[in-house]
Kinemage of the C-alpha trace (Angstrom):
@kinemage 1
@onewidth
@group {chain A} dominant
@subgroup {mainchain}
@vectorlist {calphas} color= white
{ca pro a 1} P 124.150 -91.907 179.750
{ca met a 2} L 123.036 -90.806 176.316
{ca pro a 3} L 124.809 -87.770 174.790
{ca val a 4} L 122.724 -84.612 174.491
{ca leu a 5} L 123.397 -82.066 171.758
{ca val a 6} L 122.223 -78.615 172.804
{ca phe a 7} L 121.544 -76.184 169.985
{ca ser a 8} L 122.343 -72.751 171.391
{ca gly a 9} L 123.774 -69.511 170.192
{ca gly a 10} L 123.241 -66.499 169.997
{ca glu a 11} L 119.724 -67.404 169.111
{ca pro a 12} L 119.514 -70.787 167.329
{ca leu a 13} L 115.973 -70.115 166.076
{ca cys a 14} L 117.504 -67.539 163.703
{ca arg a 15} L 119.111 -70.374 161.740
{ca ala a 16} L 117.140 -71.431 158.658
{ca asp a 17} L 118.718 -74.901 158.844
{ca leu a 18} L 118.136 -75.502 162.578
{ca phe a 19} L 115.514 -78.214 162.193
{ca his a 20} L 117.524 -79.943 159.462
{ca leu a 21} L 120.452 -80.074 161.904
{ca val a 22} L 118.180 -81.354 164.666
{ca gly a 23} L 116.999 -84.121 162.319
{ca gln a 24} L 120.593 -85.090 161.541
{ca ala a 25} L 121.424 -85.218 165.250
{ca arg a 26} L 118.398 -87.384 165.976
{ca arg a 27} L 119.244 -89.769 163.102
{ca ala a 28} L 122.751 -90.069 164.582
{ca gly a 29} L 121.172 -91.211 167.844
{ca leu a 30} L 121.705 -88.012 169.799
{ca ile a 31} L 119.190 -86.408 172.112
{ca ala a 32} L 118.537 -82.884 170.832
{ca ala a 33} L 117.838 -79.929 173.099
{ca leu a 34} L 117.342 -76.248 172.351
{ca ala a 35} L 118.572 -73.208 174.325
{ca thr a 36} L 116.703 -70.033 173.364
{ca asn a 37} L 115.613 -66.660 174.650
{ca gly a 38} L 112.045 -67.761 173.857
{ca thr a 39} L 111.051 -64.596 172.026
{ca met a 40} L 110.735 -66.233 168.607
{ca ile a 41} L 108.420 -69.039 169.709
{ca asp a 42} L 104.873 -68.712 168.446
{ca ala a 43} L 102.313 -71.523 168.087
{ca ala a 44} L 103.700 -72.689 164.723
{ca arg a 45} L 107.279 -72.693 165.990
{ca ala a 46} L 106.254 -74.599 169.135
{ca arg a 47} L 104.621 -77.266 166.936
{ca gln a 48} L 107.768 -77.431 164.807
{ca ile a 49} L 109.917 -77.845 167.928
{ca arg a 50} L 107.659 -80.607 169.239
{ca asp a 51} L 107.491 -82.413 165.902
{ca ser a 52} L 111.278 -82.231 165.437
{ca gly a 53} L 111.804 -84.442 168.481
{ca ile a 54} L 113.672 -81.866 170.541
{ca ala a 55} L 113.659 -83.386 174.024
{ca arg a 56} L 113.635 -80.140 176.019
{ca val a 57} L 113.821 -76.411 175.453
{ca ser a 58} L 115.629 -74.130 177.870
{ca val a 59} L 114.396 -70.552 177.965
{ca ser a 60} L 116.672 -67.932 179.488
{ca leu a 61} L 115.063 -65.589 181.986
{ca asp a 62} L 117.392 -63.117 183.665
{ca gly a 63} L 114.924 -62.331 186.418
{ca ala a 64} L 111.418 -62.926 187.665
{ca thr a 65} L 110.132 -59.548 186.495
{ca ala a 66} L 110.092 -57.641 183.234
{ca asp a 67} L 111.981 -54.777 184.860
{ca val a 68} L 115.003 -56.912 185.815
{ca his a 69} L 115.015 -59.183 182.750
{ca asp a 70} L 114.505 -56.422 180.179
{ca arg a 71} L 117.145 -54.212 181.829
{ca met a 72} L 119.685 -57.043 181.767
{ca arg a 73} L 118.832 -57.988 178.174
{ca gln a 74} L 118.605 -54.335 177.161
{ca ile a 75} L 115.529 -55.195 175.089
{ca pro a 76} L 112.213 -53.751 176.273
{ca gly a 77} L 109.417 -56.315 176.086
{ca ser a 78} L 111.723 -59.339 175.944
{ca phe a 79} L 110.427 -60.748 179.250
{ca asp a 80} L 106.806 -60.720 178.093
{ca arg a 81} L 107.775 -62.205 174.723
{ca ala a 82} L 109.748 -64.985 176.455
{ca leu a 83} L 106.735 -65.791 178.662
{ca glu a 84} L 104.549 -65.893 175.550
{ca gly a 85} L 107.010 -68.348 173.982
{ca ile a 86} L 106.840 -70.493 177.114
{ca arg a 87} L 103.037 -70.435 176.953
{ca his a 88} L 103.197 -71.803 173.391
{ca leu a 89} L 105.646 -74.526 174.436
{ca arg a 90} L 103.350 -75.547 177.282
{ca glu a 91} L 100.267 -75.563 175.028
{ca his a 92} L 102.088 -77.898 172.621
{ca gln a 93} L 103.388 -80.186 175.385
{ca val a 94} L 107.034 -79.325 174.785
{ca pro a 95} L 109.081 -79.905 177.951
{ca phe a 96} L 110.960 -76.784 178.962
{ca gln a 97} L 113.207 -75.490 181.679
{ca ile a 98} L 114.209 -72.023 182.818
{ca asn a 99} L 117.871 -70.953 182.735
{ca val a 100} L 119.030 -67.992 184.794
{ca thr a 101} L 122.518 -66.515 185.047
{ca leu a 102} L 122.938 -65.086 188.527
{ca thr a 103} L 124.600 -61.689 188.880
{ca lys a 104} L 124.531 -58.816 191.341
{ca arg a 105} L 121.585 -57.417 189.358
{ca asn a 106} L 119.261 -60.403 189.829
{ca val a 107} L 120.594 -62.595 192.648
{ca glu a 108} L 117.930 -61.259 195.013
{ca gln a 109} L 115.293 -62.739 192.691
{ca leu a 110} L 116.444 -66.363 192.927
{ca gln a 111} L 113.434 -67.398 195.033
{ca asp a 112} L 111.091 -65.479 192.715
{ca val a 113} L 112.610 -67.092 189.591
{ca tyr a 114} L 112.234 -70.497 191.276
{ca asp a 115} L 108.571 -69.760 192.071
{ca leu a 116} L 107.985 -68.476 188.527
{ca ala a 117} L 109.521 -71.624 187.018
{ca arg a 118} L 107.215 -73.783 189.151
{ca thr a 119} L 104.160 -71.675 188.281
{ca leu a 120} L 104.949 -71.859 184.575
{ca gly a 121} L 105.230 -75.646 184.736
{ca ala a 122} L 108.946 -75.862 183.985
{ca ala a 123} L 110.617 -79.255 184.304
{ca ala a 124} L 113.689 -77.634 185.843
{ca leu a 125} L 115.487 -74.478 186.834
{ca his a 126} L 119.136 -74.367 185.842
{ca thr a 127} L 121.205 -71.649 187.471
{ca phe a 128} L 124.381 -70.394 185.863
{ca met a 129} L 127.126 -68.380 187.496
{ca leu a 130} L 128.649 -65.542 185.513
{ca val a 131} L 131.929 -66.714 183.980
{ca pro a 132} L 134.365 -63.895 183.125
{ca val a 133} L 135.143 -64.897 179.531
{ca gly a 134} L 134.091 -63.283 176.271
{ca cys a 135} L 131.528 -60.540 176.944
{ca gly a 136} L 131.462 -61.778 180.559
{ca gln a 137} L 134.863 -60.122 181.066
{ca val a 138} L 133.248 -56.700 180.867
{ca leu a 139} L 130.435 -57.738 183.196
{ca ala a 140} L 132.819 -59.299 185.725
{ca gln a 141} L 133.759 -55.912 187.176
{ca thr a 142} L 130.192 -54.760 187.785
{ca asp a 143} L 128.038 -57.883 187.987
{ca met a 144} L 130.047 -60.822 189.290
{ca leu a 145} L 129.189 -62.092 192.759
{ca ser a 146} L 131.889 -62.255 195.407
{ca pro a 147} L 133.106 -65.672 196.628
{ca gln a 148} L 131.063 -65.144 199.803
{ca gln a 149} L 127.939 -64.340 197.779
{ca tyr a 150} L 128.524 -67.452 195.641
{ca glu a 151} L 128.761 -69.593 198.743
{ca gln a 152} L 125.541 -68.120 200.141
{ca ile a 153} L 123.641 -68.535 196.870
{ca leu a 154} L 124.833 -72.135 196.505
{ca arg a 155} L 123.437 -72.821 199.977
{ca glu a 156} L 120.116 -71.270 198.944
{ca ile a 157} L 120.034 -73.379 195.766
{ca tyr a 158} L 120.772 -76.490 197.815
{ca ala a 159} L 117.845 -75.682 200.112
{ca leu a 160} L 115.548 -75.179 197.106
{ca glu a 161} L 116.674 -78.493 195.589
{ca asn a 162} L 115.909 -80.278 198.855
{ca arg a 163} L 112.269 -79.230 198.569
{ca gly a 164} L 111.937 -81.718 195.713
{ca glu a 165} L 109.369 -79.573 193.906
{ca ile a 166} L 111.350 -79.018 190.706
{ca gln a 167} L 114.799 -80.020 189.513
{ca ile a 168} L 117.328 -77.276 190.180
{ca lys a 169} L 120.885 -77.538 188.913
{ca val a 170} L 123.956 -75.319 189.076
{ca thr a 171} L 126.164 -74.905 186.011
{ca cys a 172} L 129.569 -73.228 186.152
{ca gly a 173} L 129.270 -73.023 189.942
């Protein structure tokens, strides 16, 4: 297996030297990937991502609706801006996936996020479980799923994966 270097953050597209770093990674023989909130991707940025050789972009969506996503991000309009970024990626043939961190606030939307990822043309849906470290420590008290909820959601993810319609993967499960 070839190593993959994922440029993430914060928001990696805020870095002025991001594409220089991507070029260095590629010259070193690494596969470069980008993890973003998608809100800074316009047509020019999508072309730059494609031309840089980034293999795949992951866009974080915290729900299947603006109401859930924007409330979790605490940034009104961020859902629509992320979808606009995805549209630009798709128009420029940049492979992308959707990342979602499952919490008590959005777990009921797993099926809807899966359907949205398929509709958008995503290569994959990667689900993350809330890990109580860093800022996650504060969220653990209010948002973390119980062990029983985790078991149930992992069963649901397994059933979705068995459909074979789109890659679905659990991280930190």
